[in-house]
C-alpha positions, 0 to 999 in steps of 0.5 A: 423701187418698192422697199422689201418687207422684212420677213419675221424669223420663226422657229421651224418646229413651233412657229414661235416668232422672234423679235429683233432684240431676241435675235441680237447677240445680247439675247443670244440664248433665244434663237439658234440655227441647227442643221440649217433651221432656226429653232427656239431653245425649247424645241432644241431641248425637245429634240435632245439637242443642247444649245451648245451644239447649235449656233446662235442666230446672231453668230449664223448671221455673222457667218453669212456676212463673211461669205458675201463677196466684198464690194470694191 
């Protein structure tokens, strides 16, 4: 079976590509999810949205993990 290539994570507005370190909780102020779209902090502000009103990408991934059914 061929290994699935990981797709880069990009801002939905400006196409800024995020590195893996920018998506981690350590760098939580780099990538956000707002209304189901990944956004950079600059684009959030341009839309008039505060970073506090959006979910960090790391928190979004954690919430998706919680929704997956557990393997027993």
